[in-house]
C-alpha positions in Angstrom: 130.0 53.8 -20.2 130.8 54.4 -23.9 133.1 57.3 -23.0 135.0 55.1 -20.5 135.5 52.3 -23.0 136.6 54.8 -25.7 139.0 56.4 -23.3 140.4 53.0 -22.4 141.0 52.1 -26.0 142.6 55.5 -26.7 144.9 55.1 -23.7 145.9 51.6 -24.7 146.5 52.6 -28.3 148.6 55.6 -27.3 150.6 53.5 -24.8 151.3 50.8 -27.4 152.3 53.3 -30.0 154.8 54.9 -27.6 156.1 51.6 -26.2 157.1 49.9 -29.4 159.4 52.6 -30.7 161.0 53.0 -27.3 161.8 49.3 -27.1 163.2 49.3 -30.7 165.3 52.4 -29.9 166.7 50.7 -26.7 167.5 47.5 -28.6 169.4 49.5 -31.2 171.5 51.2 -28.6 172.5 48.2 -26.6 175.2 45.7 -27.4 176.5 44.6 -30.8 174.3 45.5 -33.8 173.6 42.9 -36.5 176.1 43.1 -39.4 174.8 44.4 -42.7 175.3 42.4 -45.9 176.9 43.9 -49.0 179.1 43.5 -52.1 182.4 45.4 -52.6 182.2 47.7 -55.6 185.5 49.6 -55.2 188.2 49.9 -52.6 190.3 53.1 -52.1 192.8 52.3 -49.3 194.6 55.6 -49.7 191.5 57.6 -49.0 190.2 55.1 -46.4 187.0 54.5 -48.3 185.0 51.6 -49.7 182.0 51.5 -52.1 179.5 48.9 -51.1 176.3 47.7 -52.8 174.3 46.9 -49.7 171.0 45.6 -48.5 168.8 47.8 -46.2 170.5 49.1 -43.1 167.5 49.4 -40.8 169.1 51.1 -37.8 170.2 54.0 -40.0 167.0 54.0 -42.1 168.9 53.3 -45.3 167.3 51.4 -48.2 169.3 49.1 -50.5 171.8 51.2 -52.5 175.4 51.5 -53.6 177.3 54.0 -51.4 180.8 55.1 -50.6 181.6 54.7 -46.9 184.5 56.0 -44.8 186.2 53.3 -42.8 187.4 53.7 -39.2 190.7 52.0 -39.9 192.1 51.7 -43.5 193.8 48.5 -42.5 190.3 46.9 -42.6 190.4 47.2 -46.4 193.5 45.0 -46.8 192.7 42.0 -49.0 189.3 43.2 -50.1 188.6 43.4 -53.9 185.6 44.3 -56.0 183.1 41.5 -56.1 183.8 40.3 -52.5 180.7 39.5 -50.4 181.0 41.2 -47.0 179.2 41.7 -43.8 179.9 45.0 -42.2 179.0 47.2 -39.2 178.3 50.9 -40.0 177.6 53.6 -37.4 176.7 57.2 -37.4 179.3 59.7 -36.1 179.8 63.5 -36.2 180.9 63.4 -39.8 178.2 61.1 -41.3 178.5 57.3 -41.4 181.6 55.1 -40.9 182.3 51.4 -41.3 183.7 50.1 -38.0 184.0 46.4 -38.8 184.2 44.3 -42.0 184.1 40.5 -42.4 184.8 38.9 -45.8 182.0 36.4 -46.5 183.5 34.7 -49.6 
């Protein structure tokens, strides 16, 4: 009797541990991801890069930090200046991470 209950608890725990990450992974892959919040530190339009002080980016397992990002399209940097509050979408590609969308929140 004890072994049957123990086995049932073990199976339930193992199933729960596997199911939660699978659901989180599926949610991260589907549809539009939530935009991350940040503050523009520097804009380099010629190089197609932007330095952003950002809050945690959970889908990429990044903590809060200041980081230089490549942008998918340098035209997204037009009108941005240091100190601007932004919301942005960042994705991983073959060359690291790249910003694919920026919204000025000022």
